[in-house]
N, C-alpha and C positions, 0 to 999 in steps of 0.2 A: 372414447379415449379414456385411458386411466390417468388420473391426476398425478403429477409428480410430487412425491413426498420424500422428505429427508429421512435417512436412517438415524434413529436415536441410538447412540453408543451405550454400552453397559454402564458407564459412569453416570448416565442420565444428565450430564452437563455438556456433552458434546454431540454434534451431529455431522453426518456425512451426506453428500448428495445421493439421490436415488440412483441405484445401479452400482453403488460402490460398497465397500466393506470397511467397518470399523476395525482397526488393529492398534494394539498398544505400541507406543513409541518408546525409545530408550529413556525418555524423561518420566515415563509412567502415565503421561497424558495419552489421549487417543489421537490417531491419525487416520487418514482415509486412503484406502487402496482403490484406485480407479477401475476396479473389476468387481462384478457381482459374485458373492459367495467365494471370495478369494481365500487363499491360504496365506496366513500371516507368517512371515519368516522369523526365525529366532534372532536374527541380527537386529530386529525391531526397526529396521529402516526400509525394508523391501517386502514385496508380496508376489505371489504367483497365482496363475489361473486355477480355478476349481479343478480338482482331479490330478493336479501335479504336486510335486514335492519341491521344497526349497533346497537347493544345493549351495549352501552358504560359502563353502571354501572356493567354489568355482564361479560364484556370482551369477547363477542362472536357475531356471526351473526345469525339472525333469519329469517326463512321463514315459517310462520305459527307456527306450534308446533315443527318444526324441527330446531335444532341449529347446527351451524358449528363453527369451530375455526376461529377466524379472523386472517388476515395476517398482518405482520409488513411491513411497507414501507421501501424502501432503498433510498439512495440519488440518485437524477437524475444526469446525466453527463452534464457538461457544453458544450454547442455547441462551437466548435473551428471554428471561422470564421475570415477571414480578416476583419479588422474593420476600420472605419472612426473615427479619433480622434477629439473630440470636444474641444473648447477653455478652458473648465474647467477641462480637463483631463479625462472626461468620454468618452465613445465610443459608436458607433452605428454600426450595421452590414454593411458590404461592400455593396455598391449599394444604401445606404440610405443617408440622409442628416441630419446633426446636426441642430436643431432649438431650440431656447430658449422657455421654457414653461412659463406659467403664474406665476409659482412659482419662476422664475429666474434661475432654474436649466436647464440643457439641456435635450432635448428629441430627438427622432429620427423620421424623416419622411421617410416612406418606399419607397421613390422615389429618384433617383439620381438627383443631382443639382436642388433640389426643391426650390420653393419660400416659405418662412416661413411667415405665416399669423400673423397679429398683435394681434389676439385674444389669442395667446399663446397656442392654442390647435390644430390648423389645418395647413395644407400646401397644395400647389398646384404644379402641374407638371411644369417643366422648360418652360418658354415662356408664362405662364399664370399669371394673376394678381388675388390676393385675393379680393373677394367682400364680406367683413365681414357682411354687412347688409343683403345680400341675402344668405349667407352661401354657396358660390359656388366659382368656379374658372372661370375666364373669359379670352378669347382670341378672340378679335374682337367681332363678334356676337355669337360666340360659348361659351356656358356655360356648366360646368360639376360639379358634386358634389366635394366638397373638401375632403381631406384625413385627418384622425385623426392621431396625433403623438402618439408614445409610449415612455416609459421611456428609457433613455440611460443606458448603463452599467456603474456603478460608477467607478471612478478611483481606482486602487489598491493602498492601503496604506501599505507601508512596516511595519513590526512589530516594528522596532526601532522607526520609525516616529510615529506610533500609540501610543507607550508607552510615547513618548515625549509629545504628545497631550493630554494624559490622565491626 
């Protein structure tokens, strides 16, 4: 028997059950379509089986002349991981490094104790130097491609504080 494994969504913060598909919701977060290899509809609420197309105006899925009911997405589960806290209160997955992005916010380098590159987009493994002009990481005569950062998980704002800020 094959063990059941969750599907990790592209944001690396959400997961969907085995046999389902990660699809972006209207909020920008990920949701789960209860079908494998599903087609995510542009209304960002529904999905269709693999090999079909979404017919958003008619609320259905099409495959040639055959129509199917479309499926509604459910919320994806947040991945519970140990995290690294960044200076602005955001966090990155355990084993990664907080690095400032070009926006001034923090992002995550998927390497432990990484070197954050001054371009605000990339990082290098510990012990390497960023060569921004070449787009690589250097250690002596050794060069390797640099790594792209991803967005950090924003800090959680308590409802009371959020109301005070509104």
